N, CA, C and O of each residue as an XYZ file, in Angstrom:
584
protein
N     -43.309    145.759     73.448
C     -42.314    144.704     73.480
C     -42.349    143.964     72.168
O     -43.417    143.791     71.581
N     -41.187    143.520     71.692
C     -41.123    142.834     70.410
C     -40.930    141.336     70.620
O     -40.580    140.908     71.720
N     -41.142    140.571     69.630
C     -40.886    139.128     69.660
C     -39.542    138.887     69.025
O     -38.982    139.793     68.406
N     -39.001    137.676     69.163
C     -37.697    137.432     68.552
C     -37.700    137.629     67.058
O     -36.645    137.824     66.454
N     -38.858    137.582     66.455
C     -38.923    137.696     65.002
C     -39.182    139.105     64.524
O     -39.085    139.386     63.330
N     -39.512    140.000     65.450
C     -39.761    141.384     65.101
C     -38.627    142.239     65.621
O     -38.064    141.964     66.680
N     -38.299    143.263     64.883
C     -37.256    144.149     65.371
C     -37.851    145.093     66.396
O     -38.988    145.536     66.230
N     -37.106    145.420     67.467
C     -37.623    146.316     68.492
C     -37.768    147.734     67.956
O     -37.098    148.142     67.007
N     -38.666    148.463     68.597
C     -38.884    149.831     68.170
C     -37.723    150.725     68.554
O     -37.350    151.622     67.799
N     -37.144    150.484     69.734
C     -35.957    151.246     70.086
C     -34.907    150.301     70.668
O     -35.251    149.178     71.038
N     -33.667    150.703     70.761
C     -32.553    149.855     71.202
C     -32.625    149.469     72.652
O     -32.124    148.401     73.005
N     -33.225    150.276     73.532
C     -33.262    149.974     74.958
C     -34.161    148.788     75.244
O     -33.888    148.006     76.154
N     -35.224    148.648     74.482
C     -36.127    147.530     74.707
C     -35.421    146.206     74.403
O     -35.693    145.205     75.066
N     -34.540    146.179     73.435
C     -33.840    144.959     73.051
C     -32.906    144.503     74.164
O     -32.781    143.299     74.391
N     -32.247    145.421     74.866
C     -31.319    145.048     75.922
C     -32.039    144.466     77.127
O     -31.502    143.578     77.789
N     -33.229    144.938     77.424
C     -33.961    144.505     78.606
C     -34.836    143.287     78.353
O     -35.386    142.714     79.293
N     -34.964    142.902     77.138
C     -35.878    141.830     76.782
C     -35.188    140.465     76.920
O     -34.025    140.310     76.547
N     -35.903    139.497     77.450
C     -35.406    138.137     77.542
C     -35.963    137.376     76.356
O     -37.174    137.198     76.229
N     -35.082    136.936     75.503
C     -35.534    136.258     74.300
C     -35.525    134.763     74.560
O     -34.481    134.198     74.888
N     -36.636    134.136     74.423
C     -36.762    132.691     74.587
C     -36.794    132.072     73.200
O     -37.633    132.418     72.369
N     -35.899    131.181     72.969
C     -35.862    130.508     71.673
C     -36.249    129.057     71.861
O     -36.020    128.472     72.919
N     -36.817    128.501     70.862
C     -37.181    127.095     70.923
C     -35.911    126.274     70.756
O     -35.068    126.595     69.919
N     -35.768    125.208     71.555
C     -34.564    124.388     71.417
C     -34.530    123.717     70.063
O     -35.557    123.366     69.483
N     -33.305    123.551     69.580
C     -33.156    122.856     68.308
C     -33.476    121.387     68.522
O     -33.041    120.785     69.503
N     -34.211    120.834     67.633
C     -34.638    119.444     67.753
C     -33.649    118.572     66.999
O     -33.398    118.775     65.811
N     -33.088    117.589     67.713
C     -32.180    116.649     67.063
C     -33.011    115.596     66.373
O     -34.088    115.238     66.849
N     -32.531    115.109     65.281
C     -33.273    114.041     64.610
C     -33.411    112.836     65.538
O     -32.487    112.512     66.283
N     -34.541    112.190     65.493
C     -34.813    111.052     66.369
C     -33.856    109.902     66.111
O     -33.534    109.160     67.040
N     -33.395    109.732     64.891
C     -32.500    108.612     64.598
C     -31.171    108.753     65.328
O     -30.587    107.741     65.713
N     -30.668    109.981     65.533
C     -29.423    110.179     66.281
C     -29.592    109.745     67.729
O     -28.725    109.076     68.292
N     -30.710    110.129     68.324
C     -30.958    109.761     69.715
C     -31.129    108.251     69.850
O     -30.616    107.643     70.789
N     -31.837    107.664     68.926
C     -32.070    106.220     69.034
C     -30.775    105.448     68.796
O     -30.550    104.424     69.440
N     -29.922    105.915     67.888
C     -28.656    105.206     67.655
C     -27.722    105.390     68.845
O     -26.980    104.471     69.191
N     -27.746    106.567     69.478
C     -26.931    106.775     70.677
C     -27.423    105.871     71.790
O     -26.628    105.274     72.516
N     -28.752    105.772     71.923
C     -29.321    104.898     72.941
C     -28.972    103.444     72.686
O     -28.703    102.686     73.618
N     -28.978    103.060     71.421
C     -28.638    101.688     71.060
C     -27.177    101.398     71.372
O     -26.859    100.336     71.907
N     -26.280    102.333     71.043
C     -24.861    102.082     71.304
C     -24.582    102.042     72.806
O     -23.726    101.279     73.254
N     -25.293    102.852     73.585
C     -25.129    102.811     75.045
C     -25.617    101.466     75.570
O     -24.977    100.854     76.424
N     -26.769    101.007     75.045
C     -27.298     99.703     75.477
C     -26.340     98.579     75.099
O     -26.138     97.644     75.874
N     -25.753     98.670     73.911
C     -24.795     97.647     73.479
C     -23.575     97.626     74.389
O     -23.096     96.560     74.777
N     -23.075     98.814     74.728
C     -21.919     98.890     75.623
C     -22.275     98.336     76.993
O     -21.488     97.604     77.592
N     -23.460     98.679     77.492
C     -23.887     98.184     78.797
C     -24.044     96.672     78.769
O     -23.745     96.003     79.759
N     -24.503     96.129     77.662
C     -24.672     94.677     77.546
C     -23.326     93.963     77.535
O     -23.236     92.812     77.962
N     -22.277     94.628     77.051
C     -20.946     94.001     76.987
C     -20.200     94.068     78.307
O     -19.207     93.361     78.480
N     -20.640     94.884     79.230
C     -19.928     95.034     80.504
C     -19.781     93.706     81.239
O     -18.670     93.379     81.656
N     -20.855     92.918     81.420
C     -20.673     91.636     82.123
C     -19.671     90.718     81.430
O     -18.887     90.033     82.086
N     -19.704     90.711     80.096
C     -18.759     89.880     79.342
C     -17.323     90.349     79.577
O     -16.424     89.530     79.765
N     -17.110     91.656     79.566
C     -15.775     92.199     79.778
C     -15.294     91.941     81.197
O     -14.125     91.616     81.405
N     -16.184     92.083     82.176
C     -15.808     91.793     83.562
C     -15.463     90.322     83.721
O     -14.534     89.970     84.448
N     -16.205     89.475     83.048
C     -15.933     88.043     83.101
C     -14.560     87.741     82.492
O     -13.808     86.923     83.022
N     -14.241     88.403     81.382
C     -12.941     88.204     80.739
C     -11.813     88.659     81.650
O     -10.773     88.005     81.729
N     -12.011     89.773     82.336
C     -10.994     90.254     83.279
C     -10.802     89.238     84.392
O      -9.673     88.943     84.783
N     -11.907     88.701     84.904
C     -11.828     87.685     85.946
C     -11.069     86.448     85.482
O     -10.263     85.891     86.228
N     -11.329     86.018     84.241
C     -10.613     84.854     83.698
C      -9.118     85.146     83.592
O      -8.287     84.299     83.918
N      -8.784     86.354     83.132
C      -7.368     86.727     83.006
C      -6.683     86.714     84.368
O      -5.560     86.225     84.496
N      -7.348     87.244     85.372
C      -6.775     87.256     86.722
C      -6.604     85.833     87.221
O      -5.571     85.496     87.799
N      -7.606     84.996     87.002
C      -7.528     83.591     87.438
C      -6.367     82.875     86.768
O      -5.617     82.147     87.418
N      -6.223     83.087     85.455
C      -5.109     82.441     84.734
C      -3.763     82.912     85.266
O      -2.836     82.117     85.421
N      -3.664     84.194     85.542
C      -2.409     84.737     86.058
C      -2.072     84.133     87.417
O      -0.926     83.766     87.674
N      -3.073     84.034     88.279
C      -2.850     83.446     89.604
C      -2.472     81.981     89.478
O      -1.538     81.524     90.137
N      -3.193     81.229     88.628
C      -2.881     79.812     88.423
C      -1.459     79.641     87.894
O      -0.727     78.751     88.326
N      -1.088     80.486     86.973
C       0.260     80.412     86.399
C       1.308     80.701     87.467
O       2.337     80.028     87.527
N       1.052     81.695     88.306
C       1.997     82.040     89.369
C       2.118     80.910     90.380
O       3.216     80.614     90.852
N       0.998     80.275     90.714
C       1.024     79.181     91.682
C       1.729     77.959     91.103
O       2.479     77.278     91.802
N       1.483     77.683     89.817
C       2.076     76.492     89.202
C       3.562     76.669     88.894
O       4.262     75.686     88.655
N       4.042     77.887     88.897
C       5.446     78.158     88.575
C       6.303     78.002     89.821
O       6.880     78.972     90.311
N       6.386     76.778     90.330
C       7.109     76.518     91.574
C       8.609     76.780     91.432
O       9.244     77.293     92.353
N       9.161     76.431     90.298
C      10.600     76.579     90.109
C      10.981     77.908     89.465
O      12.162     78.191     89.265
N      10.000     78.701     89.149
C      10.275     79.989     88.520
C      10.359     81.073     89.589
O       9.653     81.028     90.596
N      11.209     82.020     89.358
C      11.386     83.139     90.280
C      11.164     84.425     89.513
O      11.591     84.565     88.366
N      10.494     85.357     90.159
C      10.266     86.662     89.555
C      11.491     87.522     89.831
O      12.019     87.535     90.943
N      11.928     88.227     88.823
C      13.115     89.048     88.939
C      12.916     90.299     88.093
O      12.671     90.207     86.890
N      13.018     91.452     88.712
C      12.910     92.710     87.968
C      14.275     93.033     87.401
O      15.262     93.102     88.133
N      14.330     93.231     86.102
C      15.602     93.474     85.429
C      15.472     94.719     84.571
O      14.501     94.873     83.830
N      16.447     95.601     84.672
C      16.483     96.794     83.832
C      17.277     96.439     82.577
O      18.391     95.925     82.670
N      16.705     96.711     81.408
C      17.383     96.410     80.153
C      17.483     97.674     79.307
O      16.762     98.646     79.532
N      18.363     97.648     78.359
C      18.533     98.793     77.463
C      17.346     98.885     76.511
O      16.570     97.940     76.372
N      17.220    100.021     75.871
C      16.142    100.214     74.896
C      16.283     99.212     73.756
O      15.286     98.682     73.266
N      17.520     98.951     73.333
C      17.753     97.995     72.252
C      17.332     96.586     72.672
O      16.686     95.873     71.904
N      17.699     96.187     73.886
C      17.319     94.855     74.369
C      15.802     94.736     74.452
O      15.237     93.707     74.080
N      15.145     95.776     74.936
C      13.690     95.767     75.028
C      13.061     95.638     73.645
O      12.081     94.914     73.462
N      13.630     96.341     72.682
C      13.142     96.268     71.297
C      13.306     94.859     70.739
O      12.396     94.328     70.102
N      14.460     94.259     70.977
C      14.726     92.897     70.478
C      13.774     91.890     71.125
O      13.273     90.989     70.453
N      13.526     92.043     72.426
C      12.586     91.152     73.107
C      11.186     91.325     72.520
O      10.459     90.350     72.323
N      10.821     92.563     72.248
C       9.522     92.848     71.628
C       9.396     92.214     70.254
O       8.323     91.737     69.883
N      10.481     92.207     69.502
C      10.463     91.574     68.182
C      10.201     90.075     68.292
O       9.463     89.510     67.485
N      10.806     89.430     69.294
C      10.575     87.997     69.492
C       9.106     87.720     69.817
O       8.543     86.717     69.379
N       8.500     88.611     70.584
C       7.079     88.461     70.913
C       6.230     88.712     69.672
O       5.308     87.951     69.377
N       6.545     89.784     68.947
C       5.794     90.148     67.750
C       5.857     89.043     66.700
O       4.893     88.816     65.970
N       6.991     88.360     66.629
C       7.158     87.270     65.666
C       6.429     86.007     66.113
O       6.282     85.064     65.336
N       5.977     85.990     67.355
C       5.256     84.826     67.851
C       6.152     83.753     68.434
O       5.684     82.656     68.739
N       7.435     84.050     68.593
C       8.366     83.080     69.158
C       8.068     82.887     70.645
O       8.135     81.768     71.154
N       7.742     83.970     71.335
C       7.402     83.939     72.756
C       6.103     84.698     72.967
O       5.729     85.550     72.160
N       5.427     84.382     74.053
C       4.168     85.052     74.374
C       4.366     86.410     75.011
O       3.552     87.315     74.827
N       5.456     86.554     75.765
C       5.717     87.819     76.454
C       7.210     88.139     76.378
O       8.036     87.274     76.087
N       7.528     89.399     76.645
C       8.937     89.787     76.690
C       9.628     89.120     77.869
O      10.821     88.825     77.799
N       8.894     88.877     78.954
C       9.478     88.211     80.115
C       9.898     86.783     79.759
O      10.962     86.326     80.177
N       9.061     86.081     78.988
C       9.415     84.724     78.563
C      10.658     84.749     77.669
O      11.543     83.902     77.796
N      10.711     85.716     76.779
C      11.861     85.838     75.881
C      13.133     86.132     76.682
O      14.183     85.543     76.426
N      13.032     87.044     77.650
C      14.192     87.390     78.472
C      14.636     86.190     79.293
O      15.834     85.940     79.426
N      13.689     85.450     79.841
C      14.023     84.271     80.630
C      14.780     83.246     79.792
O      15.781     82.686     80.239
N      14.306     83.009     78.599
C      14.974     82.064     77.696
C      16.402     82.519     77.390
O      17.346     81.732     77.460
N      16.542     83.800     77.049
C      17.867     84.311     76.687
C      18.825     84.288     77.874
O      20.018     84.045     77.692
N      18.335     84.533     79.070
C      19.190     84.448     80.265
C      19.664     83.014     80.458
O      20.848     82.769     80.687
N      18.725     82.059     80.365
C      19.102     80.648     80.512
C      20.137     80.238     79.461
O      21.107     79.550     79.775
N      19.926     80.661     78.230
C      20.873     80.318     77.154
C      22.228     80.980     77.390
O      23.269     80.377     77.126
N      22.219     82.209     77.882
C      23.479     82.891     78.184
C      24.254     82.178     79.276
O      25.477     82.057     79.197
N      23.553     81.707     80.288
C      24.211     80.967     81.373
C      24.805     79.674     80.841
O      25.914     79.295     81.218
N      24.069     78.994     79.965
C      24.570     77.736     79.386
C      25.852     77.967     78.584
O      26.762     77.139     78.618
N      25.925     79.068     77.876
C      27.114     79.326     77.051
C      28.306     79.796     77.881
O      29.436     79.795     77.393
N      28.067     80.195     79.118
C      29.141     80.693     79.978
C      29.488     79.688     81.081
O      29.793     80.085     82.205
N      29.443     78.396     80.767
C      29.702     77.367     81.785
C      31.081     77.521     82.398
O      31.253     77.308     83.599
N      32.053     77.883     81.603
C      33.422     78.041     82.109
C      33.477     79.157     83.160
O      34.100     79.000     84.211
N      32.829     80.267     82.869
C      32.793     81.384     83.810
C      32.139     80.957     85.123
O      32.667     81.231     86.200
N      31.007     80.295     85.034
C      30.293     79.902     86.249
C      31.030     78.822     87.035
O      30.910     78.760     88.258
N      31.789     77.973     86.349
C      32.611     76.982     87.054
C      33.681     77.708     87.867
O      33.938     77.351     89.017
N      34.289     78.701     87.287
C      35.326     79.486     87.975
C      34.720     80.256     89.160
O      35.318     80.306     90.235
N      33.535     80.854     88.963
C      32.864     81.582     90.038
C      32.540     80.623     91.180
O      32.732     80.964     92.347
N      32.058     79.443     90.857
C      31.724     78.455     91.877
C      32.976     78.047     92.664
O      32.921     77.883     93.883
N      34.088     77.887     91.970
C      35.355     77.540     92.623
C      35.792     78.651     93.581
O      36.222     78.374     94.701
N      35.682     79.897     93.144
C      36.074     81.029     93.989
C      35.148     81.167     95.194
O      35.607     81.492     96.290
N      33.872     80.929     95.009
C      32.933     80.996     96.131
C      33.244     79.919     97.169
O      33.133     80.169     98.369
N      33.627     78.738     96.722
C      33.997     77.669     97.656
C      35.239     78.084     98.442
O      35.336     77.833     99.644
N      36.184     78.719     97.755
C      37.407     79.191     98.417
C      37.064     80.280     99.442
O      37.600     80.277    100.550
N      36.177     81.206     99.077
C      35.765     82.268    100.000
C      35.096     81.666    101.228
O      35.369     82.098    102.347
N      34.236     80.688    101.044
C      33.550     80.056    102.175
C      34.552     79.342    103.076
O      34.418     79.373    104.299
N      35.557     78.700    102.479
C      36.600     78.033    103.272
C      37.342     79.053    104.126
O      37.603     78.797    105.301
N      37.686     80.205    103.556
C      38.381     81.256    104.299
C      37.500     81.827    105.412
O      37.992     82.105    106.506
N      36.233     82.001    105.151
C      35.316     82.492    106.185
C      35.243     81.505    107.351
O      35.278     81.900    108.517
N      35.144     80.237    107.024
C      35.078     79.213    108.072
C      36.365     79.222    108.889
O      36.332     79.082    110.111
N      37.492     79.388    108.212
C      38.786     79.444    108.902
C      38.813     80.640    109.857
O      39.256     80.506    110.998
N      38.344     81.814    109.401
C      38.301     83.002    110.260
C      37.347     82.819    111.431
O      37.665     83.213    112.553
N      36.200     82.235    111.191
C      35.254     81.976    112.287
C      35.876     81.037    113.308
O      35.679     81.199    114.512
N      36.628     80.054    112.821
C      37.308     79.125    113.726
C      38.338     79.841    114.575
O      38.465     79.562    115.768
N      39.083     80.772    113.966
C      40.090     81.522    114.716
C      39.429     82.381    115.790
O      39.931     82.451    116.912
N      38.330     83.026    115.472
C      37.628     83.865    116.441
C      37.031     82.988    117.532
O      37.032     83.372    118.702
N      36.531     81.836    117.172
C      35.965     80.919    118.148
C      37.008     80.417    119.126
O      36.713     80.255    120.310
N      38.238     80.164    118.650
C      39.324     79.719    119.526
C      39.672     80.806    120.533
O      39.893     80.512    121.707
N      39.724     82.040    120.095
C      40.070     83.153    120.988
C      39.002     83.344    122.046
O      39.321     83.651    123.195
N      37.733     83.167    121.679
C      36.659     83.352    122.656
C      36.773     82.304    123.763
O      36.520     82.613    124.927
N      37.143     81.090    123.425
C      37.248     80.042    124.432
C      38.482     80.227    125.295
O      38.493     79.797    126.448
N      39.532     80.863    124.762
C      40.770     81.073    125.518
C      40.620     82.212    126.526
O      41.291     82.208    127.558
N      39.736     83.202    126.241
C      39.585     84.342    127.157
C      38.866     83.893    128.417
O      37.895     83.140    128.345
N      39.352     84.366    129.611
C      38.689     84.003    130.857
C      37.302     84.665    130.954
O      37.091     85.771    130.458
N      36.407     83.988    131.578
C      35.061     84.522    131.771
C      35.104     85.589    132.848
O      35.787     85.403    133.855
N      34.415     86.679    132.680
C      34.430     87.743    133.670
C      33.309     87.654    134.625
O      33.193     88.490    135.521
């Protein structure tokens, strides 16, 4: 039988032989630096969990304190999303939602004439509904009970 460093006498012995090689030794500094970085990451976990907890708390507090605010899911175009992102990137608003909320409020303010007309039409519609309900109510009282 041959060793890994000696050539076998014939080819059949090489196929049947189990060659054991010594494992390659990694430099100790690589292992110690990997261990250090793992320890550093593990040490930061409590801090990161604490930060997540603070973020959740702030979000909940903000939601509770926003009594007059309403959440509304709105689909916007890619261009509108980009423009909202620019306002955030410029530091004008903290979030795209804040930017969108501001722009919606400003749009409503500039369309006062439209909303006055809509309000007038809604009052007219409600008057007509009440009139129809009154007509149906009169007929119900006129019909004999069975």
